[in-house]
SEVO-616463 format. One line per field, with one value per residue (C-alpha): residue in one letter; x, y, z. Coordinates in Angstrom, 1 decimal, padded with zeros to 4 digits, m for minus. Example, Ala and Ser with C-alpha at 12.3 -4.5 7.8 and 13.67 -1.06 7.14 Angstrom:
<drendos>
code: A / S
c1: 012.3 / 013.7
c2: m004.5 / m001.1
c3: 007.8 / 007.1
</drendos>
This chain:
<drendos>
code: M / Q / P / P / A / G / S / G / D / T / G / A / A / L / P / A / V / S / V / R / A / L / R / E / P / A / V / R / R / L / L / A / L / R / G / E / G / K / L / T / T / Q / H / V / R / V / A / A / D / A / L / G / V / R / E / R / A / V / W / R / W / L / A / A / A / E / E / D / K / A / A / A / A / A / P / G / E / R / A / P / Y / P / G / R / F / T / V / T / P / E / V / R / A / L / L / G / L / W / K / G / N / V / A / A / V / H / R / E / L / S / A / R / A / A / R / G / E / G / D / P / P / P / S / V / P / T / L / H / R / A / I / R / R / D / L / S / P / G / E / R / A / G / L / A / G / G / E / R / E / A / R / K / H / D / V / F / L / A / R / P / R / G / W / R / N / Q / A / W / E / A / D / H / V / Q / A / P / V / L / V / D / V / E / G / A / V / R / R / P / W / V / T / W / F / V / D / C / A / S / N / T / V / M / G / V / A / V / T / P / G / H / P / S / R / E / S / V / L / A / A / L / R / A / A / V / V / R / E / E / P / F / G / P / Q / G / G / L / P / E / K / V / R / V / D / R / G / K / D / F / L / S / R / T / V / T / A / A / F / H / A / L / D / V / T / V / E / D / L / P / A / Y / T / P / H / L / K / G / T / V / E / G / L / N / R / A / V / E / S / M / F / L / A / A / L / P / G / Y / T / R / Q / P / R / P / G / R / R / R / A / R / P / K / D / E / A / L / L / D / F / E / D / F / T / T / R / L / L / D / W / V / A / W / W / N / T / S / H / H / P / G / P / L / K / G / R / S / P / L / Q / A / W / E / A / D / P / T / P / L / R / E / I / G / A / D / E / L / W / T / F / T / L / E / D / D / G / R / V / R / V / L / S / T / K / G / V / R / F / R / N / R / D / Y / V / A / A / W / M / T / G / L / A / G / E / R / V / R / V / R / F / M / P / H / H / D / C / R / I / E / V / F / D / A / A / T / S / R / Y / L / G / S / A / E / L / A / D / Q / A / S / P / E / Q / I / S / A / V / R / S / A / R / A / A / R / G / R / R / L / R / K / D / L / A / A / V / Q / G / E / R / Y / G / A / Q / A / R / P / G / R / P / E / R / L / Q / T / L / T / S / Q / E / A / G / R / E / L / A / E / E / E / T / A / D / L / S / R / L / A / L / P / D / L / I / P / P / A / A / P / P / P / G / W / R / T / P / P / S / L / A / A / R / T / R / P / T / P / A / G / T / P / T / A / D / E / Q / P / R / S / G / T / A / D / A / H / S / P / G / N / A / A / D / A / D / T / T / G / E / G / E / P / R
c1: 005.7 / 007.5 / 009.5 / 014.2 / 015.0 / 016.7 / 014.7 / 013.4 / 010.3 / 007.8 / 004.6 / 002.6 / 001.9 / 002.4 / 002.3 / 005.8 / 005.1 / 004.0 / 007.5 / 009.3 / 008.1 / 008.5 / 012.6 / 013.2 / 011.6 / 013.2 / 016.8 / 016.5 / 015.3 / 018.3 / 020.3 / 019.0 / 019.9 / 023.2 / 023.5 / 022.9 / 025.6 / 022.2 / 022.5 / 022.4 / 022.5 / 019.4 / 018.0 / 019.7 / 018.1 / 014.8 / 014.1 / 015.7 / 013.1 / 010.4 / 011.8 / 012.2 / 015.8 / 019.0 / 021.1 / 024.1 / 021.7 / 020.7 / 024.4 / 025.0 / 022.2 / 023.7 / 027.0 / 025.3 / 023.2 / 026.4 / 028.1 / 025.5 / 022.4 / 020.6 / 020.8 / 018.9 / 015.4 / 015.8 / 017.4 / 018.2 / 017.2 / 020.2 / 021.7 / 021.8 / 024.6 / 027.0 / 025.8 / 022.5 / 020.4 / 018.0 / 015.6 / 017.0 / 015.3 / 016.4 / 014.4 / 011.6 / 011.2 / 011.3 / 008.4 / 006.4 / 007.4 / 006.4 / 003.1 / 004.5 / 005.4 / 009.0 / 009.8 / 009.5 / 012.1 / 014.1 / 015.1 / 015.2 / 017.9 / 019.2 / 019.6 / 021.0 / 024.4 / 024.6 / 024.8 / 027.4 / 025.1 / 025.1 / 025.8 / 023.8 / 020.5 / 019.7 / 017.5 / 013.6 / 012.9 / 015.4 / 014.1 / 010.6 / 011.6 / 013.8 / 010.2 / 008.1 / 010.6 / 012.0 / 008.6 / 005.2 / 002.2 / 001.0 / 004.2 / 003.4 / 000.0 / 000.5 / 003.9 / 001.4 / m001.9 / m001.2 / m002.4 / m005.8 / m004.6 / m002.1 / m005.1 / m006.9 / m003.6 / m003.8 / m005.9 / m008.4 / m010.3 / m014.3 / m016.7 / m018.8 / m022.7 / m024.0 / m027.9 / m029.9 / m029.8 / m026.3 / m023.8 / m024.8 / m022.1 / m023.4 / m021.5 / m021.5 / m020.9 / m020.9 / m023.7 / m021.5 / m024.1 / m025.4 / m028.6 / m030.6 / m031.4 / m033.6 / m031.6 / m027.6 / m026.3 / m025.2 / m023.6 / m026.0 / m024.5 / m026.5 / m026.4 / m027.4 / m027.4 / m026.6 / m027.3 / m024.5 / m026.3 / m028.8 / m027.1 / m030.5 / m030.6 / m031.8 / m032.2 / m031.4 / m031.2 / m030.7 / m029.0 / m028.7 / m024.9 / m022.5 / m024.0 / m023.8 / m024.6 / m028.6 / m027.9 / m026.9 / m029.9 / m032.5 / m031.0 / m030.8 / m034.7 / m035.6 / m033.7 / m034.8 / m038.7 / m040.4 / m043.6 / m044.4 / m042.6 / m039.4 / m040.6 / m040.9 / m037.2 / m035.9 / m035.0 / m032.3 / m029.2 / m026.4 / m023.1 / m022.0 / m018.9 / m018.2 / m014.6 / m013.8 / m016.2 / m017.0 / m020.4 / m021.0 / m018.6 / m020.2 / m021.6 / m024.7 / m024.9 / m022.9 / m025.5 / m028.3 / m026.6 / m025.4 / m029.4 / m030.6 / m027.7 / m026.0 / m022.2 / m020.5 / m017.2 / m014.7 / m012.9 / m009.3 / m008.8 / m008.0 / m009.4 / m011.9 / m012.0 / m013.0 / m016.4 / m017.0 / m020.3 / m021.3 / m018.1 / m019.8 / m022.8 / m021.4 / m019.9 / m023.0 / m025.0 / m023.2 / m022.6 / m026.3 / m027.9 / m025.8 / m024.5 / m027.1 / m028.3 / m028.3 / m025.7 / m022.6 / m019.5 / m017.5 / m014.6 / m014.4 / m010.5 / m007.7 / m006.6 / m009.4 / m012.6 / m016.2 / m018.2 / m021.3 / m023.7 / m024.9 / m028.1 / m028.4 / m031.5 / m030.8 / m032.7 / m034.0 / m033.5 / m037.0 / m037.5 / m033.8 / m034.5 / m037.4 / m035.7 / m033.0 / m035.2 / m037.4 / m033.5 / m032.9 / m036.7 / m035.5 / m032.2 / m034.0 / m037.3 / m036.2 / m031.9 / m030.4 / m026.6 / m024.6 / m023.8 / m027.9 / m028.6 / m031.0 / m032.9 / m033.7 / m031.7 / m035.3 / m036.1 / m033.1 / m034.1 / m037.4 / m036.7 / m033.9 / m036.0 / m033.5 / m035.6 / m036.1 / m036.0 / m038.1 / m038.8 / m042.1 / m041.1 / m042.6 / m039.6 / m036.8 / m037.7 / m036.1 / m033.8 / m032.2 / m032.3 / m028.9 / m029.1 / m027.9 / m027.0 / m029.2 / m032.1 / m034.9 / m037.9 / m041.6 / m042.5 / m046.0 / m045.0 / m043.4 / m039.9 / m036.9 / m034.3 / m031.8 / m033.0 / m036.8 / m040.3 / m040.9 / m045.2 / m047.2 / m050.7 / m050.1 / m047.8 / m051.2 / m050.9 / m047.5 / m045.9 / m042.5 / m042.0 / m038.1 / m037.6 / m034.9 / m035.3 / m033.7 / m033.7 / m032.7 / m029.3 / m030.1 / m033.8 / m034.8 / m038.3 / m039.1 / m037.8 / m038.9 / m038.9 / m038.6 / m038.8 / m036.3 / m036.7 / m038.0 / m036.9 / m040.7 / m041.5 / m043.6 / m044.3 / m042.9 / m043.3 / m043.0 / m041.7 / m044.0 / m044.5 / m043.0 / m041.8 / m044.1 / m042.7 / m043.1 / m041.1 / m038.4 / m038.4 / m037.3 / m035.2 / m032.8 / m033.0 / m031.9 / m029.3 / m028.2 / m027.9 / m026.0 / m023.7 / m022.6 / m021.9 / m019.9 / m017.4 / m017.1 / m020.7 / m020.4 / m019.6 / m022.6 / m025.5 / m023.1 / m023.3 / m027.5 / m028.0 / m030.5 / m032.0 / m031.5 / m035.3 / m035.5 / m038.7 / m039.1 / m039.4 / m038.6 / m035.5 / m036.1 / m034.0 / m032.7 / m032.5 / m036.2 / m036.5 / m039.8 / m041.1 / m039.6 / m036.3 / m037.2 / m038.7 / m036.1 / m033.6 / m035.7 / m035.9 / m031.9 / m031.8 / m033.6 / m031.6 / m028.2 / m028.9 / m027.6 / m028.7 / m032.5 / m031.9 / m030.2 / m032.5 / m030.3 / m033.6 / m033.5 / m031.3 / m031.1 / m027.8 / m026.7 / m027.6 / m024.5 / m022.8 / m025.1 / m021.9 / m022.3 / m024.2 / m026.8 / m029.1 / m032.7 / m033.7 / m030.7 / m031.5 / m035.3 / m034.0 / m031.4 / m032.0 / m032.6 / m029.8 / m029.9 / m030.6 / m027.5 / m025.2 / m023.0 / m023.1 / m020.3 / m019.7 / m019.5 / m016.5 / m013.6 / m010.6 / m008.1 / m007.5 / m009.5 / m011.6 / m014.9 / m016.4 / m018.6 / m015.7 / m015.1 / m011.9 / m010.9 / m013.3 / m010.1 / m009.4 / m013.5 / m013.4 / m011.5 / m012.2 / m012.1 / m008.5 / m007.7 / m007.7 / m009.0 / m011.8
c2: 050.0 / 046.6 / 046.5 / 045.6 / 042.8 / 041.2 / 043.7 / 040.9 / 042.5 / 039.6 / 042.0 / 040.2 / 038.0 / 035.2 / 035.3 / 034.2 / 030.8 / 029.8 / 031.4 / 029.9 / 026.3 / 027.4 / 027.6 / 023.5 / 022.7 / 025.8 / 024.8 / 021.2 / 022.5 / 024.8 / 021.6 / 020.0 / 022.5 / 022.6 / 018.8 / 019.8 / 021.9 / 024.8 / 026.6 / 030.9 / 033.4 / 034.8 / 031.0 / 032.3 / 035.7 / 035.1 / 032.1 / 035.1 / 037.4 / 035.1 / 033.4 / 037.1 / 036.7 / 038.3 / 036.7 / 035.3 / 033.8 / 031.9 / 031.2 / 030.1 / 027.5 / 025.6 / 025.7 / 023.7 / 021.5 / 020.5 / 019.5 / 018.1 / 016.8 / 017.4 / 020.6 / 021.0 / 019.5 / 023.2 / 026.5 / 028.7 / 027.0 / 027.5 / 024.3 / 023.0 / 024.1 / 021.9 / 020.3 / 021.3 / 019.0 / 017.1 / 014.1 / 011.0 / 007.4 / 007.9 / 010.9 / 009.7 / 007.1 / 009.5 / 010.7 / 007.9 / 006.7 / 010.4 / 011.2 / 013.6 / 015.6 / 017.6 / 019.4 / 015.5 / 014.6 / 017.0 / 016.3 / 012.4 / 013.8 / 016.2 / 013.6 / 010.6 / 013.4 / 013.7 / 010.2 / 010.2 / 008.2 / 011.0 / 014.4 / 017.2 / 018.1 / 021.6 / 023.9 / 023.5 / 025.4 / 024.0 / 020.8 / 022.0 / 023.5 / 020.1 / 018.3 / 019.9 / 020.2 / 017.0 / 015.1 / 015.0 / 016.0 / 012.3 / 011.2 / 014.0 / 013.0 / 009.0 / 009.5 / 011.4 / 009.4 / 006.1 / 004.8 / 006.6 / 009.9 / 009.0 / 008.2 / 011.8 / 012.9 / 010.2 / 010.5 / 008.3 / 007.4 / 007.6 / 005.1 / 005.9 / 005.7 / 003.1 / 001.9 / 001.0 / m002.2 / m002.6 / m002.6 / m002.7 / m001.8 / m003.7 / m003.4 / m003.4 / m000.3 / m000.8 / 002.4 / 005.1 / 005.0 / 003.1 / 002.1 / 000.1 / m003.3 / m005.3 / m003.6 / m004.1 / m001.2 / m002.1 / m000.9 / m002.0 / m003.2 / m001.6 / m003.7 / m002.4 / m002.5 / 000.4 / 001.1 / 002.8 / 004.7 / 006.8 / 006.8 / 005.0 / 002.8 / m000.8 / m002.4 / m002.0 / m004.3 / m003.5 / m006.1 / m005.5 / m007.3 / m008.8 / m009.2 / m012.7 / m014.0 / m013.8 / m009.6 / m010.0 / m012.0 / m009.9 / m006.5 / m008.7 / m009.3 / m006.2 / m004.7 / m007.2 / m007.2 / m004.1 / m004.7 / m002.2 / m001.6 / m002.1 / m000.9 / 000.9 / 000.5 / m002.9 / m005.9 / m008.1 / m006.7 / m007.4 / m007.4 / m006.7 / m005.8 / m006.5 / m006.8 / m009.6 / m009.9 / m013.3 / m012.6 / m011.9 / m014.5 / m017.4 / m020.6 / m019.4 / m015.8 / m017.2 / m019.9 / m017.2 / m014.9 / m017.4 / m018.4 / m015.2 / m015.3 / m012.3 / m011.8 / m010.9 / m009.3 / m009.6 / m006.9 / m006.7 / m006.0 / m002.4 / m000.8 / 000.9 / 003.6 / 000.6 / 000.5 / 004.4 / 004.7 / 002.7 / 004.1 / 007.9 / 006.0 / 005.4 / 008.8 / 010.5 / 008.7 / 009.8 / 013.4 / 013.8 / 011.6 / 009.4 / 012.3 / 014.1 / 011.1 / 010.3 / 008.6 / 009.2 / 008.1 / 009.5 / 011.4 / 015.2 / 014.0 / 012.2 / 012.6 / 013.6 / 011.8 / 013.1 / 012.6 / 011.3 / 013.0 / 010.3 / 011.0 / 010.8 / 008.6 / 006.4 / 005.3 / 001.7 / m000.9 / m000.3 / 003.1 / 003.4 / 001.2 / 003.1 / 006.3 / 005.0 / 003.8 / 007.1 / 008.8 / 006.1 / 007.5 / 010.8 / 009.9 / 008.3 / 011.0 / 013.9 / 014.4 / 016.0 / 015.1 / 017.4 / 014.5 / 013.3 / 017.2 / 018.4 / 014.7 / 012.6 / 009.1 / 007.7 / 009.9 / 009.4 / 005.6 / 005.6 / 008.1 / 005.2 / 003.4 / m000.2 / m002.8 / m004.5 / m008.3 / m008.9 / m011.8 / m012.7 / m012.4 / m015.9 / m016.8 / m015.0 / m016.7 / m019.9 / m018.9 / m017.3 / m020.5 / m022.4 / m026.3 / m028.6 / m031.6 / m034.0 / m036.1 / m037.0 / m039.2 / m037.5 / m039.2 / m039.0 / m036.8 / m034.3 / m033.2 / m033.9 / m031.3 / m030.4 / m033.1 / m030.9 / m031.5 / m029.1 / m029.7 / m028.5 / m029.4 / m029.7 / m032.8 / m035.1 / m038.1 / m037.5 / m039.7 / m041.8 / m039.1 / m038.2 / m034.5 / m032.2 / m029.1 / m025.1 / m022.9 / m019.5 / m019.0 / m018.8 / m018.5 / m021.8 / m021.6 / m022.4 / m024.0 / m025.1 / m028.5 / m029.4 / m033.2 / m034.5 / m036.3 / m033.7 / m030.8 / m028.8 / m026.8 / m029.0 / m025.5 / m024.1 / m026.0 / m024.8 / m025.9 / m028.4 / m027.5 / m024.2 / m022.4 / m020.2 / m016.6 / m017.0 / m019.7 / m018.7 / m016.4 / m017.8 / m019.8 / m016.9 / m016.0 / m019.7 / m019.3 / m015.4 / m016.8 / m020.2 / m017.3 / m015.7 / m018.8 / m020.3 / m017.8 / m020.7 / m020.0 / m016.4 / m016.6 / m018.7 / m015.6 / m013.1 / m014.8 / m014.2 / m013.5 / m011.6 / m011.3 / m008.6 / m006.6 / m004.5 / m002.9 / m001.1 / m004.0 / m004.6 / m007.3 / m010.2 / m013.0 / m016.1 / m019.8 / m020.7 / m023.2 / m025.8 / m026.3 / m029.6 / m028.0 / m025.0 / m027.3 / m029.8 / m026.4 / m025.2 / m028.4 / m029.0 / m025.7 / m026.4 / m029.6 / m027.8 / m025.0 / m026.2 / m024.0 / m024.4 / m027.2 / m026.9 / m027.2 / m025.1 / m025.6 / m029.1 / m030.5 / m027.6 / m026.6 / m028.6 / m025.9 / m024.2 / m025.0 / m023.2 / m020.6 / m019.1 / m015.8 / m016.9 / m013.8 / m015.8 / m015.7 / m018.3 / m020.3 / m021.2 / m022.7 / m025.2 / m028.7 / m029.4 / m031.0 / m034.5 / m036.0 / m037.2 / m034.6 / m033.4 / m029.1 / m026.7 / m027.4 / m031.4 / m031.0 / m033.5 / m031.5 / m033.3 / m036.2 / m037.3 / m034.3 / m034.1 / m034.4 / m031.3 / m028.5 / m026.1 / m025.7 / m029.7 / m030.3 / m032.4 / m034.2 / m035.4 / m038.8 / m040.8 / m044.1 / m044.0 / m046.2 / m043.3 / m045.2 / m043.9 / m045.1
c3: m033.6 / m033.4 / m030.5 / m031.4 / m032.2 / m028.6 / m026.1 / m023.9 / m024.5 / m026.3 / m026.2 / m023.4 / m026.0 / m023.6 / m020.2 / m018.2 / m018.0 / m020.9 / m022.3 / m019.8 / m020.8 / m024.5 / m024.0 / m023.7 / m027.0 / m028.9 / m026.9 / m028.9 / m032.6 / m032.5 / m031.6 / m034.0 / m036.7 / m035.6 / m036.3 / m039.1 / m040.2 / m040.6 / m037.3 / m038.3 / m036.0 / m037.4 / m036.0 / m032.2 / m032.6 / m033.4 / m030.9 / m027.8 / m029.6 / m029.1 / m025.7 / m024.0 / m023.4 / m024.7 / m027.7 / m025.5 / m023.0 / m026.1 / m026.7 / m023.4 / m023.3 / m026.2 / m025.3 / m022.0 / m023.7 / m026.1 / m022.6 / m020.5 / m022.4 / m018.9 / m019.8 / m022.2 / m020.7 / m018.2 / m020.2 / m017.7 / m014.6 / m012.2 / m011.2 / m007.4 / m005.6 / m004.4 / m000.9 / m001.3 / 001.4 / m000.4 / 001.3 / 001.1 / 001.9 / 005.9 / 006.0 / 004.1 / 006.7 / 009.5 / 007.7 / 007.9 / 011.1 / 012.3 / 010.5 / 008.2 / 011.7 / 010.0 / 013.6 / 015.1 / 012.0 / 012.6 / 016.3 / 015.4 / 013.3 / 015.4 / 018.5 / 015.8 / 014.6 / 018.8 / 019.0 / 016.5 / 013.7 / 011.1 / 010.0 / 011.6 / 010.2 / 008.5 / 009.9 / 010.5 / 007.1 / 005.3 / 006.2 / 004.8 / 001.5 / 000.4 / 001.5 / m000.4 / m003.7 / m003.8 / m002.5 / m004.6 / m002.5 / m003.0 / m001.6 / 001.9 / 001.8 / 001.9 / 004.4 / 006.8 / 005.9 / 004.3 / 001.5 / 001.7 / 001.8 / m001.1 / m003.4 / m003.2 / m005.6 / m008.0 / m011.3 / m012.1 / m015.2 / m014.8 / m016.2 / m018.3 / m017.1 / m018.9 / m018.5 / m016.4 / m014.5 / m016.8 / m013.6 / m009.8 / m006.7 / m004.0 / 000.1 / 003.8 / 006.4 / 009.3 / 010.8 / 013.2 / 015.2 / 018.4 / 018.7 / 021.2 / 020.4 / 022.9 / 025.6 / 023.9 / 022.5 / 018.6 / 015.7 / 013.3 / 009.6 / 006.7 / 003.2 / m000.1 / m004.0 / m005.4 / m009.6 / m011.2 / m014.1 / m012.3 / m008.6 / m007.4 / m004.1 / m005.6 / m002.0 / 001.5 / 004.0 / 008.2 / 010.5 / 013.7 / 014.5 / 011.7 / 008.8 / 006.7 / 003.2 / 004.4 / 004.6 / 000.7 / m000.3 / 002.0 / 000.1 / m003.4 / m003.1 / m002.2 / m005.2 / m007.6 / m006.8 / m008.0 / m006.0 / m002.6 / m000.7 / m002.3 / m006.1 / m008.9 / m009.3 / m009.5 / m011.9 / m012.3 / m013.3 / m015.8 / m013.6 / m010.0 / m008.7 / m005.2 / m003.3 / m002.0 / 000.8 / 001.9 / 002.0 / m001.0 / m002.3 / m000.3 / m002.0 / m001.6 / m002.9 / m005.7 / m006.8 / m006.9 / m008.8 / m011.4 / m010.8 / m012.0 / m014.7 / m013.3 / m013.7 / m010.6 / m011.1 / m007.8 / m007.6 / m006.1 / m002.4 / m001.4 / m003.9 / m003.5 / m006.1 / m008.4 / m007.2 / m006.3 / m006.2 / m004.0 / m001.8 / m002.3 / m001.7 / 001.9 / 002.8 / 001.6 / 004.4 / 007.2 / 006.2 / 005.3 / 007.5 / 010.5 / 011.6 / 013.0 / 015.3 / 018.7 / 019.5 / 016.7 / 017.1 / 014.2 / 016.5 / 014.8 / 013.9 / 015.0 / 018.4 / 019.8 / 022.1 / 021.4 / 024.3 / 024.0 / 026.7 / 029.6 / 029.7 / 025.1 / 024.3 / 021.8 / 019.1 / 018.9 / 015.8 / 014.7 / 014.7 / 013.3 / 010.1 / 009.6 / 009.8 / 007.1 / 004.7 / 004.9 / 004.1 / 001.3 / 000.0 / 000.2 / m002.0 / m004.1 / m004.9 / m004.1 / m004.1 / m007.0 / m007.6 / m010.2 / m012.4 / m013.0 / m014.5 / m012.5 / m012.2 / m009.2 / m009.0 / m009.7 / m012.2 / m014.3 / m013.6 / m015.0 / m018.0 / m019.2 / m021.7 / m021.4 / m021.3 / m017.9 / m016.9 / m013.9 / m012.1 / m009.3 / m005.8 / m005.1 / m008.0 / m006.7 / m003.3 / m004.7 / m006.8 / m002.9 / m001.4 / 000.5 / m000.7 / 001.9 / m000.8 / 000.1 / 000.1 / 002.5 / 002.8 / 004.0 / 006.1 / 008.6 / 011.0 / 008.1 / 006.6 / 009.2 / 008.7 / 011.3 / 013.7 / 013.8 / 012.4 / 009.4 / 008.7 / 005.9 / 004.8 / 001.4 / 002.7 / 002.9 / 001.2 / 000.1 / 002.7 / 001.7 / m001.3 / m001.4 / m001.4 / m000.9 / 001.1 / 000.5 / 003.6 / 004.3 / 006.1 / 009.9 / 009.4 / 010.9 / 011.4 / 007.5 / 004.8 / 000.8 / m000.2 / m003.9 / m005.5 / m005.5 / m008.3 / m010.9 / m008.3 / m008.9 / m005.8 / m003.3 / m001.2 / 002.4 / 005.6 / 009.1 / 012.0 / 013.6 / 017.6 / 017.7 / 021.3 / 022.5 / 023.3 / 027.0 / 026.5 / 024.6 / 027.0 / 029.8 / 028.0 / 027.0 / 030.7 / 031.5 / 029.2 / 030.7 / 034.2 / 032.7 / 031.1 / 033.9 / 036.0 / 033.4 / 031.3 / 029.0 / 027.9 / 028.0 / 023.9 / 023.1 / 024.9 / 023.1 / 019.8 / 019.5 / 015.6 / 014.3 / 010.6 / 007.9 / 007.1 / 004.5 / 006.2 / 009.3 / 012.5 / 015.8 / 015.4 / 014.5 / 016.7 / 014.7 / 015.7 / 016.2 / 019.4 / 019.3 / 022.3 / 023.6 / 023.2 / 025.7 / 028.1 / 028.1 / 028.3 / 031.1 / 032.8 / 033.0 / 034.1 / 037.2 / 037.6 / 037.1 / 039.5 / 043.1 / 045.3 / 044.3 / 045.4 / 049.2 / 052.4 / 054.6 / 057.2 / 056.7 / 059.8 / 061.9 / 063.8 / 067.1 / 070.1 / 071.1 / 075.2 / 077.6 / 078.5 / 075.4 / 074.5 / 071.6 / 070.5 / 071.1 / 067.4 / 066.8 / 069.7 / 068.7 / 064.9 / 066.9 / 067.9 / 071.6 / 073.7 / 073.6 / 076.9 / 078.7 / 077.6 / 079.8 / 080.3 / 080.1 / 084.1 / 083.5 / 080.6 / 081.7 / 082.2 / 080.8 / 079.0 / 075.4 / 073.8 / 073.7 / 070.3 / 071.1 / 072.5 / 069.9 / 070.3 / 070.0 / 066.8 / 065.1 / 068.0 / 067.8 / 065.7 / 068.0 / 070.0 / 073.9 / 073.9 / 072.0 / 068.3 / 065.0 / 064.1
</drendos>
């Protein structure tokens, strides 16, 4: 049995929300028929039956839409009553100031109204309703937590996954974990490259201190080389995405990418969503691995500080690097992300049939070095570089050749030598007369003592550089010393320490007057009184003061006539 026309029963064919959404197109269609002179009562009756309202309501909507075009956008909606509170720019500014705290905004508005600077605010519930009605969830989150929180409510396009080694993403991340680095507590930095198609961690390097271009080159070598312990993933990518980091855009790193025929995509600033693969890895490593390590420093929530136990034993740098690389191996081989449909990242990478562009480890080393642009002459002492001599066995018989030097930033113990005319690789050279570990330790101790005495040297003492490491091992200090440099600096330290030159017992102090009570231990270390010196009973009662009188030491430097000498 069909429902009677105009009864408002739609037969539950559509939910109420969908029926309400149909009001606007229905009213606009009826307005178009009226404009063409074709509108009839039957049109209005059918529309009312479909929308589940009475025929008179539809006629009322048409009349309101003809008077105000904006009414056609929301037929049947209750118009805001006059004087209803709405969110003003002042309220938005206060929400940003008080981090979304509506109660604090209400107190501020009330205080301003008491000073005569505005109208009294509505109640707190009314203010809450107005904020929820007039501001979107993204605007409320942005005013409370900043741009990063607002982006959580935005909609982003997803890139197609592509194929393996089509695009990598690279980033530095400081681990929120305190690590013992040779007695100093530091938060190490992790540099890694991630394949966007398979989520595979291609290469990683860990640095005890702040990362540099050397960290990027170390991670790049680990990512490209397919030999153990870095393989089996590897090869050259077509493109690498970075986020304006000065280390990734340095001259040395850029030259290495260009030599390897890799395109560097420099993303705009403050756009982490454009490299979401590596940003997701940064979040995953903290929640899945770093949060369980001793020394984890992330606060549980804003405003509360997590107290670290005093007896907590921190990991040393070698142990931390070992555990991190073990986690990377687990991520690549045992972890099964949802988008990979039950496969691990390494399985997805190996299942891709895309051909690889490979390069050998020896050839890769020459591509990831820095060139200072100078031509040097190979002498009988080797190659002079930065006021140091570098030698190698292959230099025999080549004295007088013109060469160029390429080197790894901050690693000054080894250089690579090339022919200046043909750019042919000649070989590597080691630092001549390198200092022993004992000499280096003594020099560092002397530097530390000098830093405690002189504040201006404190920055130099703290500015120790550590090399990035792609395999577990002890933290490697850079800035290698020669034995001559170590001996010269230790000699300067010996002569500069005035306390070592002081000889307090060379001239014993004079004996005190006989009337003084002097401990025997001190009296034995004084020099004897010269013959003819008057005793305490023989001191003059008036006139010129004697030079040995303790109370008149200022007048002792005079002659018998009372004139200064």
